[in-house]
C-alpha angles and dihedrals in degrees: 000000000000125000119214123193109212117199091158147336124263104184138356120199143160118221131158092355094306126115105220119197116186109207129204135199133196113259126217093279095040094263117140118248134173115267099179145294127269112218114197123176108244094236089056099040097092094051094044092051092045090051092050091051093048093047091049091050091050091049091049090051092051092048091051090050091051092050095053111102117241112267112265115237115259122238092258092053098048 
């Protein structure tokens, strides 16, 4: 299995029924360089993208919940 670091997207195209997403990463001096290409069958692209959005939203929600400070006790509960 390959691992691709994605700092950004360079190009997105659709050719021969395949969604092709060219990914970039930041090099050592901050220059952009190719990190790989995501190839998603066209008939699966909508579901894959929807799943990524939903997973990102769930992760964001969990992170917000972890960052909330614990509720302080009220005067009647002290």
